[in-house]
C-alpha positions in Angstrom: 24.6 35.3 64.2 25.7 38.2 62.0 23.0 39.8 59.8 23.7 39.5 56.0 24.4 42.9 54.5 22.9 43.6 51.1 25.3 46.0 49.3 23.1 46.5 46.2 19.3 46.2 47.1 17.1 44.9 44.4 15.0 47.4 42.5 11.3 47.2 41.6 11.9 45.4 38.3 12.5 41.7 39.1 13.8 40.9 35.6 14.9 43.7 33.4 15.4 41.4 30.4 11.6 40.7 30.3 10.4 44.2 31.0 7.8 45.3 28.4 8.8 48.3 26.3 6.6 51.3 25.4 4.8 49.3 22.7 3.9 46.6 25.1 6.3 44.1 23.6 8.1 41.8 26.1 11.6 40.5 25.2 13.7 37.8 26.6 16.5 35.4 25.5 16.9 31.7 25.4 19.8 29.3 24.7 19.4 26.9 21.7 21.6 24.6 19.7 21.9 27.5 17.2 23.1 29.8 20.0 21.4 32.5 21.9 18.3 34.0 20.3 15.9 36.7 21.3 12.2 36.1 22.0 9.5 38.7 21.8 6.0 38.5 23.2 3.4 40.7 21.5 -0.1 40.1 23.0 -1.7 42.8 20.9 -0.6 41.5 17.4 -3.4 40.7 15.0 -2.5 37.1 14.3 -4.3 33.8 13.9 -3.4 30.1 13.7 -6.3 29.5 11.2 -4.5 31.6 8.5 -6.4 30.3 5.5 -9.9 30.7 7.0 -10.6 33.9 4.9 -11.2 31.7 1.9 -13.7 29.6 3.8 -15.4 32.8 5.1 -15.6 34.0 1.4 -17.4 30.7 0.6 -19.9 31.2 3.4 -20.5 34.8 2.4 -21.0 34.1 -1.3 -23.4 31.2 -0.5 -25.3 33.2 2.1 -24.8 30.3 4.6 -23.4 31.9 7.7 -25.8 34.9 7.6 -28.8 32.6 7.2 -27.6 30.4 10.1 -27.2 33.4 12.4 -30.4 35.4 11.4 -32.7 32.3 11.6 -31.3 31.2 15.0 -34.0 31.4 17.7 -31.5 32.2 20.4 -32.7 35.1 22.5 -31.3 37.0 25.5 -33.0 39.4 27.9 -30.0 41.1 29.4 -28.4 44.0 27.5 -25.0 42.8 28.7 -25.5 39.3 27.1 -23.3 38.3 24.1 -24.6 38.7 20.6 -25.8 35.5 19.0 -23.5 36.2 16.0 -20.6 36.1 18.4 -21.9 32.9 20.1 -22.4 31.0 16.8 -19.2 32.4 15.3 -17.2 31.3 18.3 -18.8 27.8 18.1 -17.9 27.5 14.4 -14.3 28.6 14.9 -14.0 26.0 17.7 -15.4 23.2 15.7 -13.2 24.1 12.7 -10.2 24.0 15.0 -10.9 20.4 15.8 -12.0 21.1 19.4 -13.9 18.5 21.4 -14.7 20.4 24.6 -16.2 23.8 25.3 -13.1 24.7 27.4 -10.9 24.4 24.3 -12.5 27.7 23.0 -10.1 29.5 25.2 -7.3 28.5 22.8 -8.8 30.7 20.0 -10.1 33.5 22.2 -7.3 35.9 21.2 -7.7 35.4 17.5 -7.1 38.9 16.1 -8.0 38.3 12.5 -11.2 36.3 11.9 -13.9 37.6 14.3 -14.0 40.9 12.4 -14.1 39.0 9.0 -17.2 37.1 10.3 -18.9 40.3 11.5 -18.3 39.4 15.1 -17.2 41.7 17.9 -15.1 39.1 19.7 -14.7 35.3 20.4 -16.9 34.5 23.4 -15.7 32.7 26.4 -16.2 29.0 26.8 -18.8 29.5 29.6 -20.8 31.9 27.4 -21.0 29.3 24.5 -21.7 26.4 26.9 -24.6 28.3 28.6 -26.1 29.7 25.4 -28.3 26.8 24.5 -29.3 25.9 28.0 -32.1 28.4 28.8 -32.1 30.9 26.0 -33.5 28.7 23.2 -36.5 26.4 22.9 -35.5 22.9 21.9 -38.2 22.4 19.3 -37.4 25.7 17.7 -33.7 24.8 17.8 -34.3 21.5 16.1 -36.3 23.1 13.3 -33.6 25.8 12.9 -30.9 23.2 12.5 -32.9 21.0 10.2 -33.7 24.0 7.9 -30.1 25.0 7.6 -29.0 21.4 7.0 -31.6 21.2 4.2 -30.3 24.4 2.6 -27.0 22.5 2.0 -28.5 19.5 0.1 -32.0 20.2 -1.1 -30.9 21.2 -4.6 -29.1 17.8 -4.9 -32.2 15.8 -4.3 -33.2 16.1 -7.9 -30.3 13.9 -8.8 -30.3 10.1 -8.1 -29.0 9.5 -4.6 -28.7 6.8 -1.9 -29.6 7.2 1.8 -27.2 5.6 4.3 -28.5 5.1 7.8 -26.5 4.2 10.8 -26.5 4.3 14.6 -23.2 4.9 16.5 -22.3 5.0 20.2 -20.9 8.0 22.1 -19.4 6.8 25.5 -20.0 9.1 28.4 -18.1 9.5 31.7 -20.4 11.4 34.0 -24.1 11.7 35.0 -25.5 13.1 31.8 -29.2 13.0 31.0 -29.8 9.9 28.8 -26.5 8.3 29.7 -27.6 4.7 30.0 -25.9 1.4 29.6 -26.8 -0.1 26.3 -25.0 -1.7 23.4 -21.4 -0.4 23.5 -18.9 -2.6 21.6 -15.8 -0.5 22.4 -16.5 0.1 26.1 -18.9 -2.5 27.4 -20.8 -1.4 30.5 -20.0 2.3 29.9 -23.1 4.6 29.8 -23.5 6.2 26.4 -25.7 8.2 24.0 -26.8 6.8 20.6 -26.4 8.9 17.5 -28.9 8.0 14.7 -27.6 9.4 11.5 -28.9 9.8 8.0 -26.3 10.5 5.2 -26.4 11.2 1.5 -24.1 8.5 0.1 -21.2 9.3 -2.2 -21.4 13.0 -1.4 -21.1 12.2 2.3 -23.5 15.0 3.4 -25.4 14.7 6.7 -29.1 15.0 6.3 -30.2 14.7 9.9 -28.8 13.5 13.2 -30.8 12.4 16.3 -29.3 11.9 19.8 -31.0 9.4 22.0 -30.2 7.6 25.2 -27.8 4.6 25.3 -30.6 2.0 25.5 -32.3 3.3 22.3 -29.8 2.0 19.8 -31.9 -0.4 17.8 -33.3 0.5 14.4 -36.9 0.9 15.7 -35.8 4.1 17.5 -34.5 5.5 14.2 -37.6 4.7 12.2 -39.7 7.8 13.3 -36.8 10.1 12.4 -36.2 8.4 9.1 -39.8 8.7 8.0 -40.1 12.3 9.3 -37.0 13.1 7.1 -38.5 11.5 4.0 -41.9 13.0 4.6 -40.3 16.4 4.6 -39.0 15.7 1.0 -41.2 15.5 -2.1 -41.7 11.8 -3.0 -40.2 12.4 -6.4 -36.9 13.3 -4.7 -36.7 10.2 -2.4 -33.5 8.1 -2.6 -33.2 5.3 -5.0 -32.9 3.0 -2.1 -32.0 2.9 1.7 -28.9 1.2 2.8 -28.0 -0.1 6.3 -26.2 -2.8 8.3 -27.6 -5.8 10.0 -29.3 -3.7 12.6 -31.7 -2.7 9.9 -32.3 -6.1 8.4 -35.5 -6.7 10.5 -39.0 -7.5 9.5 -40.4 -4.3 11.0 -38.0 -2.0 9.0 -38.3 -4.0 5.8 -42.1 -4.1 6.0 -42.4 -0.4 6.5 -40.0 0.2 3.5 -42.3 -2.1 1.4 -45.4 -0.3 2.5 -44.0 3.1 1.7 -42.7 2.0 -1.7 -39.0 2.6 -1.0 -36.3 0.1 -2.1 -33.8 -1.2 0.5 -30.5 -3.0 0.8 -29.7 -4.3 4.3 -27.4 -6.9 5.8 -28.9 -9.9 7.7 -27.6 -11.2 11.0 -26.3 -14.8 10.9 -29.2 -16.5 12.6 -30.0 -20.2 12.5 -32.0 -20.1 9.2 -29.4 -17.8 7.6 -26.7 -20.3 8.6 -28.8 -23.1 7.1 -29.1 -21.2 3.8 -25.3 -20.7 3.7 -24.7 -24.4 4.3 -27.2 -25.2 1.5 -25.6 -23.0 -1.0 -22.0 -23.5 0.1 -21.5 -26.7 -1.9 -22.9 -25.5 -5.2 -20.7 -24.7 -8.1 -22.7 -22.0 -9.8 -21.4 -19.1 -7.8 -21.0 -15.8 -9.8 -17.6 -14.2 -9.8 -17.7 -10.6 -8.4 -13.9 -9.8 -8.5 -11.0 -10.0 -6.1 -11.8 -13.4 -4.6 -15.5 -12.5 -4.1 -18.4 -14.7 -5.3 -22.1 -14.2 -5.0 -25.4 -16.0 -5.5 -29.1 -15.0 -5.4 -31.7 -16.9 -3.4 -34.8 -16.3 -1.2 -35.4 -16.8 2.5 -38.2 -16.5 5.0 -37.1 -16.0 8.5 -39.2 -16.7 11.6 -41.6 -13.8 12.1 -41.6 -12.9 8.4 -44.9 -13.2 6.6 -43.3 -13.9 3.3 -40.0 -14.9 1.7 -37.7 -12.2 0.4 -34.8 -11.9 -2.0 -31.3 -12.3 -0.6 -27.8 -12.0 -2.0 -25.3 -14.3 -0.5 -21.7 -13.0 -0.8 -18.6 -15.0 0.1 -15.0 -13.9 0.1 -12.0 -16.2 0.1 -9.8 -15.5 3.1 -7.0 -17.4 4.9 -8.4 -20.2 7.0 -7.2 -18.8 10.3 -9.0 -15.5 9.9 -12.5 -16.9 8.9 -14.9 -14.6 10.8 -18.0 -16.8 11.2 -17.5 -17.8 14.9 -21.0 -19.3 15.5 -20.7 -22.1 13.0 -17.2 -21.9 11.5 -17.6 -25.2 9.6 -20.0 -23.4 7.3 -17.3 -21.0 6.2 -14.7 -23.6 5.3 -14.0 -24.8 1.8 -13.5 -28.5 2.5 -11.5 -29.0 -0.7 -9.0 -26.4 0.3 -6.9 -26.8 3.5 -5.5 -23.3 3.4 -8.3 -21.0 2.6 -11.9 -20.6 3.8 -14.8 -18.3 3.1 -16.3 -15.4 4.9 -20.0 -15.0 4.3 -22.4 -12.0 4.2 -26.1 -12.2 3.4 -27.9 -9.1 2.1 -31.7 -8.7 1.8 -32.9 -6.4 -0.9 -35.9 -5.3 -3.0 -33.6 -4.1 -5.8 -33.4 -5.6 -9.2 -30.1 -5.7 -11.1 -27.0 -7.7 -11.7 -25.4 -9.5 -8.7 -22.2 -7.6 -9.2 -24.0 -4.3 -9.0 -25.8 -5.2 -5.8 -22.5 -6.4 -4.3 -20.8 -3.1 -5.1 -23.7 -1.1 -3.8 -23.2 -2.6 -0.3 -19.4 -2.5 -0.6 -19.7 1.3 -1.1 -21.3 1.5 2.3 -17.8 1.5 3.8 -17.7 5.2 2.9 -20.6 5.8 5.3 -18.8 4.0 8.1 -15.7 6.0 7.6 -17.6 9.3 7.7 -19.4 8.5 10.9 -16.0 7.7 12.4 -14.6 11.0 11.0 -17.5 13.0 12.6 -16.9 11.3 16.0 -13.1 11.5 16.1 -12.3 14.5 14.0 -15.3 16.8 14.3 -16.4 16.6 17.9 -19.4 14.3 17.9 -17.6 12.4 20.7 -17.2 15.6 22.7 -19.0 18.8 23.8 -20.6 17.0 26.6 -23.2 18.7 28.9 -25.4 17.5 31.7 -28.7 17.9 29.7 -29.6 16.0 26.5 -31.0 19.2 24.9 -27.7 20.8 24.3 -26.2 17.5 23.1 -28.9 17.3 20.4 -28.4 20.9 19.3 -24.6 20.6 19.3 -24.7 17.4 17.2 -26.7 19.1 14.5 -24.5 22.2 14.6 -21.4 20.1 14.1 -23.1 18.2 11.2 -23.9 21.6 9.6 -20.3 22.9 9.9 -19.0 19.5 8.6 -21.3 19.8 5.6 -20.0 23.4 4.9 -16.4 22.3 5.2 -16.9 19.2 3.1 -18.4 21.3 0.2 -15.7 23.9 0.5 -13.0 21.2 0.4 -14.6 19.8 -2.8 -14.6 23.4 -4.2 -10.8 23.4 -3.7 -10.4 19.8 -4.9 -13.5 18.4 -6.7 -11.9 15.0 -7.4 -12.5 13.5 -3.9 -13.8 13.9 -0.4 -11.0 14.9 2.0 -11.2 14.0 5.7 -10.6 16.7 8.2 -7.4 15.1 9.4 -5.8 16.0 6.1 -8.0 18.8 4.8 -7.7 21.1 7.8 -3.9 21.2 8.0 -3.8 21.7 4.2 -6.6 24.2 3.7 -7.0 25.9 7.0 -4.1 25.9 9.3 -1.4 28.5 8.7 0.0 31.6 10.5 -1.7 34.9 9.4 -1.0 38.5 10.4 -3.5 41.3 9.7 -2.2 44.8 9.0 -4.0 48.1 8.3 -2.8 50.7 5.9 -4.7 53.5 4.2 -8.0 52.1 5.4 -7.1 48.8 3.7 -6.8 45.6 5.7 -4.3 43.0 4.5 -3.9 39.4 5.8 -0.5 37.9 5.2 -0.5 34.1 5.3 2.5 31.8 5.9 1.9 28.1 5.6 4.5 25.5 6.5 2.6 22.7 4.8 4.5 20.6 2.2 1.8 21.3 -0.3 1.7 25.0 0.4 2.2 26.0 -3.2 -0.5 23.7 -4.5 -3.1 25.0 -2.0 -2.1 28.6 -2.7 -2.8 28.1 -6.4 -6.1 26.3 -5.6 -7.3 29.0 -3.2 -6.4 31.7 -5.8 -8.5 29.9 -8.4 -11.5 29.7 -6.0 -11.0 33.4 -5.2 -11.0 34.2 -8.9 -14.2 32.2 -9.3 -15.9 34.3 -6.6 -14.6 37.6 -8.0 -16.0 36.7 -11.4 -19.1 35.4 -9.6 -19.8 38.7 -7.9 -19.1 40.8 -10.9 -21.3 38.9 -13.4 -24.0 37.3 -11.2 -25.5 40.3 -9.3 -28.9 39.6 -10.9 -29.1 36.2 -9.2 -30.7 35.7 -5.9 -29.1 33.9 -3.0 -30.6 30.6 -3.9 -29.3 30.7 -7.5 -25.8 31.8 -6.3 -25.7 28.8 -4.0 -26.7 26.5 -6.8 -23.8 27.8 -8.9 -21.3 27.2 -6.1 -22.7 23.6 -5.6 -22.4 23.0 -9.3 -18.7 23.9 -9.3 -17.9 22.1 -6.0 -19.7 18.9 -7.2 -18.7 19.1 -10.9 -17.3 15.5 -10.8 -20.5 14.1 -9.3 -22.8 16.2 -11.5 -20.6 15.6 -14.6 -20.5 19.2 -15.4 -24.2 19.8 -15.0 -25.4 23.1 -13.6 -28.1 22.8 -10.9 -31.2 24.6 -11.8 -33.4 26.4 -12.3 -31.0 29.4 -12.8 -31.2 32.5 -14.9 -29.2 31.7 -18.1 -25.6 32.3 -16.9 -22.3 30.4 -17.0 -19.5 30.8 -14.5 -16.1 29.4 -15.6 
């Protein structure tokens, strides 16, 4: 067999078209429907996909939030080659803001050439460095205290205003052999091991006050009670919530009795037990139901369940719904209006110590839907359902860190748009995600932002207004300490909630 003769041997360069030039830029071409175009790869360009983050960094800087979080962190290293804790915490925050759910996702932002320097960082740490940081280099009790103190810095000035405490427990399904991964109540994935997140939230403002991670079998309200009373005991009694609000898991004699003993009002939902069903049947035929709007009626009564040492006030709510979607499966005949062959009633029973009109009590519990939406947001949009490790310690620390970053972002989003709470699924693409390029000229760094969002002009104007507020803030409020500056920022961000009131005490000063 004749040997093939190569007339023109290949050189060292396999593909001349993609050979990097002297500046390190690699070029190639691709065919598209618009014709042939050139492509350049520049690995050293100072760019970022979180283009509008400098405004959020300005917010953290003016409020003293990030520096306090880093400086108070009890994370310690022995090795001189270990990463700096500012780099660890900064990398963690950038990952959470990016919507990541796993430590390995940090690799996606590791080449950010813009924001590490703006945060005072040297670099974005690797996913392994961040994952291992809280394993051996920090005491869990010290870490919990550190997280709680920083969470409190966000909301303590708001406790002087009337507020409501929402409590809830949610399930985090797990897929490995994690510590505390036990089979408990799991409505979405029955039989799947899980952790339970016991959460405490300031209603209306949707700020997380505290979060506890426990094993999957510790999902009932009795496991939340120690954390609840520890939270309230850390607050002056005059700043306690107007009342505590929770679902049917909290409508138990033990919880209600402790609330009564401690002198705090409550509004809980009751499970549809036999005696509750009998009460619904007794009231169902009466004609003196009070109209609450949009097909909803209510009536006050009293009930003493088995195990209760006294009767308590309840509010029975019924909502007119199509007959085929009546929810009460245990005793559906109680939910039917016998005079109407098309519609039936869906019943809810609330136990409360509150006085007031029936319509007000109904709307108090109806507003609890905001709480449910936020716990869902934290799990699915902020990473509570992710960042899984083998030990429970890091899960507890990470849950609190995510809650803190969520609080920061929520307050920043209200600073941009004070009219409402914006969920991350809409606020991050609008207020964070854009392409930015950093350039240096005459010792001046400039970040050029390009946003493809449909509301890019609106957000640019809003960001510029916030930036002008901070510039005026820094030029006229130098005599204020960090705490007073943070109160002024909160007052502007929550201007709708506070109705224009300035949180105090503050040295006489007004910022427009």
